[in-house]
N, C-alpha and C positions, 0 to 999 in steps of 0.2 A: 423494474425501476422502483426506487424508494421515494415516491412522491410525497410522503408524509414528513420527510426530513426537511428542516429549514436550513437555509444558509445562515450560520450563526457564528458569532465571535467565539473563539475557543482558547484564546490566551491574551495576555496584555503586555504592553510595553512597560518599561520602567516608569515612564512619565504618566502612566495611567490610561493612555489612549488605547482603545481596543484594536487588536489586529483581527482582520476578517479574511475569509477566502471569498473571492468574488469572480463572477464570470464577466469578462469585459464586454461592454456593449458600445458600438460606435456612437460617438457624440455624447456619451454619458459623462457627466461631471464627476470628478473624483470627490468622494465624500467620506472616505475612511482610509485607515492605514492597513494595507493588506499584507498578510503573511504570504499568501499565494494569490496571484491573479491568473486566471485561465482565459484563453481565447480559442475559438474554433477556427482552424486554419482553412482559408479558401482564397480565391483570387481577388476578392473584394476587400480583404483586410488591408488597412493602411498601416504599415509597419511603423511609420513615424508617429502616428497618433497613438498607437499602442504603447510605444516607447515613452511618449509624453505622459500618458496615463500612469505608466509604471513609476516614473519619477515623481509624479504628483502624489501617488499613494505610498511611496517608499516601499514598493513591493519587494519582498525578499527573493521570491522565486517567480519567474514568468514561465508558465507552462502552456504549451500549445496542445490542442486536441486534434489529431489528424484522423478523420473518418474515411478517407478515400485512398490513403497510401501514396498520393501524389506529392510531388515536390513543389512547394509554394515558396515564393520569395520571403514571405513573412516569417517562415520557420527559422530564418537565420537569427532572429532576435530572441528566440526562446531559449531558456536555460535547459528545458527538457521537452520532449515531444512524446505524448501518450498516443499510441495507435489503438483505436477502439472502433466499434461499430457506431453508426449514427444513433442507434437506439440505446447505446451504452454510455452516452456522455454524462448524464446525471449521476449514474452509479459510479463511474470512474472518478468523478469529482468528489463524491462523498467518500468513496473508498480510500482515496489518498488523504483528503483533508481530515478525516476522522482517525487517521493513524495517531494523531496527537490531539487529544482533548482531555480535560480533567475528568477523573473518576472512571477511567477505563480499567479493564481487567489487567492489562500489563502496562507498567509504567515506562513509557517511551518519551524521551526528550525530543524536542524539535530538532536538535542537532543530530539525533539518530536518523531522522527522516532525511535531513540534508546530506548526511553521510551516504545513505543508500542511493540517493539520487545523483551523487557526485561521481559515481563510477561510470556513468555513460549518459548520453543525451537521449538515446532512443529507449522507450519503454513500451512493452507490449502488455496490454490489459486483458485479463481473462477473468471470468466469473462463473459461478455455478450456484444454483439454488436447489433446495430440497425440503421436503416436509416429512414428518413421521418420526418414529422412535430412533431410527438410525440415520437421521438426516445429515449429520456431520460426516459420517463415513461415506454415504452416498454422494454427497456434494464433493468430497475429496476425490473419490474415484472418477467422477465426471471431469473434475478440474485437471487431474493428471492425464486423462485421455486427451483433453484439449491441448495441454502442454506438449504431449508427444506428437501431436499433429502440427505443431509449430516448426517451421523450417527456417532457421536463421544461419547466416554465414558469419555471424558475430558471436563472440564468447559471452555467455551469461555471467555477469559480474556480481550482481546482488539482486535481492528480491524482497518485496514486502507483501505480507498476507494479512488482510483485515477481514475479520468474521463478524457479520451482523447476525445476531441470534436472539433467542428467547432467554428468559431468566433461569432455565434449567441447565444452562451450559456450565460445565465444571472442568477441573484440571484433567480428568480422563479424556474429555472431548478434545482438549487442546493437545494432548499427547497423540491422539489419533492423527490430527493435522500434521504435527511435527514429524511423526514417523513416516507418514505417506510422502511428505516433501523430501525428507532426508534419504529415503530409500529409492526415490524415483527421479530426483533432480540433482544434477551435478553442479553444486555451487558451494563455496566455502560457508560452513555453518555460521561463522562469525559475521557474515554479510547477509544473513536472513533475519528479517525483522517481523515480528508477529504483533497483532493487536486484536482485541475483541471489543465489540460495542453491543450493549444490551438495549433492546427496544421492545416495549410492550406490544407493539403492532405485530411482532412475530408470534407472540402468544395467541393472538386473535385471528391468525390465518384460518384455523379451524379449531373449534372448541376442543380443548384438551389435547391438541396435537402440536408437536414441536416444529420449529422451522428455522432455517438458516440461509444465509447468502454469503458465500466466501469470495472475496475479491483478491486477485493476485496481480502484482505489478512486477514484471520481469525487466530488469535494467541491464541492457546489453552494452558491451564495449563499443566505443566509437570507431575502432580500427578493425578493418576486415582481417580475418586470420590472426587475430591477436593471440600471442603465445603466452601461456601461463608460465610463471617462473619454474625453472627446473630445481628440484630439491635433491641434493646429493646426500644419500643416506649416511655416509660415514661422517658427515659434518653435524649430524644431529645427535645430541647426547642420548644415551639409552634411558628410556623411562620404564618404570615398572608397569606391568599390565594393569589395565583399568578394571576395577571390580565390575561385575555384571549386575549387581543388585540395583533395583530401581531407586532405592533410598540414597544411593551414592551418585545419582545423576544430578549434577548441579543445576541444570536448567529446570528439571522437574521440581527440585526443592524450592527454587526461586518462584516458580509458578504457584506452588502450593502456598507459599507465604503470602503472595499477592492475593490469591483467592481468599485465604482466611482473613486477611486484613480487610478486604472489601466486604466480606460476609459479615464481619463484626462491626464494620464502620458505619 
């Protein structure tokens, strides 16, 4: 759990009012304009009250957190449902909300997040933490093992990966994450969104030791046995072979530019 993180506004509307991500609480008065409002699904949730709160806060996305896997009536009003453990609620909220904040390692627009979430209503949340010199690689391996243990009858449509880490994180570490994901998870690369957040608290886990926590959001199709579009080879224009040099990897070049900009900024 990342208890030291505060719920904070991370972007603004054109009229200057702050958008915030908030956890809905029964009978709480609306006091802000929310980019995302979360609520924990259970039998006691009053869907009508939640809907009224959403309208009062002009919430862009209403997201339910389901910690039991049960079907609740209130889930019908949610734009998306995140399935996570009861001890993962806070981390799931932070992992998604901090995909879009100013000053991040990778420049992601809010509409990138909305695009990823638009592919399906059901989202599986996974996370892994590690410390030490090879913490990124270790956390990735653990995360891939968790993914392989997932058994879904729905097609994986998109995914978001947010890494909370210390100030030593660099482009090579991001490449480790990208490589592990692309080699082990079958999803269109265009629908994979990465983010990195730096926090001094990770530097302080143990003196002189690195640390990280990687959050993964798997967005699944809403339709069982959804069929991916069939690509007919003869309809595709022949393209020259891609060069193998790392310098010619557009994603890597983009990440290097972002890293250098943040380092100099």
